[in-house]
C-alpha positions in Angstrom: 96.9 100.2 97.9 96.4 96.9 99.2 92.7 95.6 98.8 93.1 92.0 99.5 94.5 89.0 97.8 91.2 88.3 95.9 90.7 89.5 92.0 87.4 90.0 93.8 88.0 92.5 96.5 90.8 94.1 95.3 87.9 95.3 92.9 85.4 96.0 95.5 88.4 97.7 97.3 89.1 100.1 94.1 85.5 100.9 93.7 84.9 101.5 97.3 88.3 104.0 97.6 87.3 105.8 94.0 83.6 106.4 95.0 85.0 107.4 98.4 87.1 109.8 97.4 85.3 111.3 94.9 82.3 112.0 97.3 84.8 113.6 99.4 86.1 116.2 97.0 82.9 117.3 95.4 81.6 118.0 99.1 81.1 121.9 100.0 83.0 123.4 102.8 80.1 123.7 104.8 79.2 119.9 104.8 82.2 119.3 105.6 82.3 121.1 108.8 78.7 119.7 109.4 80.4 116.0 108.6 83.0 117.1 112.1 79.8 117.7 114.2 78.6 114.7 113.6 82.0 112.8 114.2 82.6 114.8 117.3 79.1 113.6 118.8 80.0 110.3 117.3 83.1 110.4 119.3 82.0 111.1 122.7 79.0 108.3 122.2 81.1 105.6 121.4 83.8 106.3 124.1 81.2 106.5 127.4 79.9 103.1 125.6 83.5 101.9 125.5 84.1 102.9 128.8 81.3 101.3 130.8 82.2 98.2 128.3 85.5 98.1 129.7 84.4 98.3 133.4 81.5 95.6 133.0 84.8 93.3 131.1 86.5 93.7 134.7 84.4 93.8 137.2 82.1 90.9 135.5 84.1 88.2 134.4 80.9 86.3 133.9 78.4 86.7 130.8 76.1 84.2 131.4 77.1 80.3 130.7 80.4 82.0 129.0 83.0 82.7 132.2 86.3 84.8 130.9 89.5 83.5 132.9 90.6 87.0 134.9 94.0 88.1 133.1 91.7 87.9 129.7 88.9 90.2 131.4 92.1 92.4 132.4 93.2 92.5 129.6 90.4 93.2 127.2 89.0 95.5 130.2 91.7 97.3 129.9 92.1 98.0 125.8 88.3 98.9 126.2 88.9 101.6 128.9 91.9 103.2 126.4 90.2 103.1 123.9 87.2 104.8 125.4 89.2 107.6 126.7 90.6 108.3 123.4 87.7 108.9 121.6 85.7 110.8 124.4 89.6 112.6 124.6 89.2 113.5 120.5 85.5 114.5 120.5 86.0 117.0 123.7 89.1 118.3 121.9 86.9 119.3 118.7 84.3 120.8 121.1 86.4 123.3 123.0 87.3 126.6 121.5 90.7 126.3 119.2 93.3 129.3 119.7 92.8 131.9 118.0 94.3 131.7 114.0 94.3 127.6 114.5 90.2 127.3 113.4 90.5 126.0 109.6 89.6 128.2 106.7 87.5 128.1 104.1 89.8 126.9 101.0 89.9 129.3 98.2 88.6 128.2 95.1 
C-alpha cells in the first residue's frame, strides 16, 4: 500500500491501517450492523447537505467578496449535486427492504 513518500508518513499510515483493520476484525456482527445504520444516516444527511450547497453554488455566483466565474460555479455545483445525489441514493437504498435471501447472515465462527 502507498502511505506517502516520507518515512514518517509511511509509519503513521501503516500504524493507522493496522489499528483500523484489527478493530474491524474484533467487532461483533451486531456492532457492524449498528455501524451500518450510522453510515446510512450519515449518507442521507451529507447527501442532502451536498445537494443544498450545490444549488447555492449554482444560483449564488458571488459569496460575499469572493466572486466565482460562472463556468466554475456550474461545474462545482454540478459535481456537488451529483455527489450528493449518489450519497442520498446509497443511504436510501440501504433503508429499503432487500430482496428475500440477500440479507447478510451472521458469519459462522
